[in-house]
Every structure is written in C-alpha cells, then in structure tokens.
C-alpha positions as CSV (number, residue, x, y, z in Angstrom):
1,X,-34.6,4.6,17.2
2,X,-33.2,7.7,15.4
3,X,-30.1,7.4,17.6
4,X,-29.6,3.8,16.4
5,X,-29.9,4.9,12.7
6,X,-27.4,7.7,13.3
7,X,-24.9,5.3,14.9
8,X,-25.3,2.9,12.0
9,X,-24.7,5.7,9.5
10,X,-21.6,6.8,11.4
11,X,-20.3,3.2,11.3
12,X,-20.8,3.1,7.6
13,X,-19.0,6.4,7.1
14,X,-16.1,5.3,9.3
15,X,-15.7,2.0,7.4
16,X,-15.7,3.9,4.0
17,X,-13.1,6.3,5.4
18,X,-10.9,3.4,6.5
19,X,-11.1,1.8,3.1
20,X,-10.2,5.0,1.4
21,X,-7.2,5.5,3.7
22,X,-6.0,2.0,2.9
23,X,-6.3,2.7,-0.8
24,X,-4.4,6.0,-0.4
25,X,-1.6,4.2,1.4
26,X,-1.4,1.5,-1.3
27,X,-1.1,4.3,-3.9
28,X,1.7,6.0,-1.9
29,X,3.6,2.7,-1.8
30,X,3.1,2.2,-5.5
31,X,4.3,5.7,-6.2
32,X,7.4,5.0,-4.2
33,X,7.9,1.9,-6.2
34,X,7.5,3.9,-9.4
35,X,10.0,6.5,-8.2
36,X,12.6,3.8,-7.3
37,X,12.1,1.7,-10.4
38,X,14.7,2.4,-12.9
39,X,16.7,0.7,-15.6
40,X,15.7,-1.7,-18.3
41,X,14.5,-4.4,-15.9
42,X,12.2,-2.0,-13.9
43,X,13.1,-3.8,-10.7
44,X,13.6,-2.4,-7.2
45,X,14.9,-4.0,-4.0
46,X,12.2,-4.6,-1.4
47,X,14.5,-3.2,1.2
48,X,14.8,0.1,-0.8
49,X,11.0,0.4,-0.8
50,X,10.9,-0.2,2.9
51,X,13.6,2.4,3.6
52,X,11.9,5.0,1.5
53,X,8.5,4.4,2.9
54,X,9.7,4.5,6.5
55,X,11.3,7.8,5.8
56,X,7.8,8.9,4.6
57,X,6.1,8.0,7.8
58,X,5.2,4.3,7.3
59,X,6.1,1.5,9.7
60,X,8.0,-1.4,8.3
61,X,5.0,-3.7,9.2
62,X,2.6,-1.5,7.2
63,X,4.9,-1.4,4.2
64,X,5.1,-5.2,4.2
65,X,1.3,-5.5,4.4
66,X,0.8,-3.0,1.6
67,X,3.4,-4.7,-0.6
68,X,1.7,-8.1,0.0
69,X,-1.7,-6.5,-0.8
70,X,-0.3,-5.1,-4.1
71,X,1.1,-8.5,-4.9
72,X,-2.3,-10.1,-4.2
73,X,-4.0,-7.4,-6.4
74,X,-1.6,-8.5,-9.2
75,X,-0.2,-5.0,-9.5
76,X,3.4,-5.9,-8.7
77,X,5.2,-9.2,-8.2
78,X,8.4,-10.5,-6.6
79,X,10.5,-11.3,-9.7
80,X,13.3,-12.9,-7.6
81,X,13.7,-13.0,-3.8
82,X,13.9,-9.5,-2.4
83,X,13.1,-7.8,-5.7
84,X,9.9,-6.2,-6.8
85,X,8.7,-5.6,-10.3
86,X,5.7,-3.9,-11.7
87,X,3.3,-5.8,-14.0
C-alpha cells in the first residue's frame, strides 16, 4: 500500500516537472523572438526563429510545436505567412 502511494506521488512529481520544462522551453522561444524582433513593425521571420533556436539546442520540430503553442496561447501571431509578431 505504501509503495503504491509512493509511486503515485512520484508520477505526480514527474508530471509537474514535465509541465515546468515545457513552460521553460516556451519562455526560451519567446526570449529568442524578443531578441530577434526589431524595427517599427516588431516582426521576425519564422525561419530566423528556427535557426536561432536550433543553434541553442532545440530541434526544428520542437520549435514549431512551441511556436504553435505560443500562437494558441495568444502571445504571438503570424501577421503574414512566415512572419511572427508579438501581441
């Protein structure tokens, strides 16, 4: 019985850790966007974000997923095809 409780607690902790890691990665992608965003329009090419993130250890697939999640969270949007803009 105690072992089952311990395993449940461990699962809960692992799930929380995974969620925190995802949030950290989204923040990293957002900081890359902030760094690359310049000019009066505050836009950046999606490809530039991918290149910069890959050089920081992300896979292209992960970058795409995190960008999509940031769009779903209404933090950024695709102002025109291939260009990202902050809200």
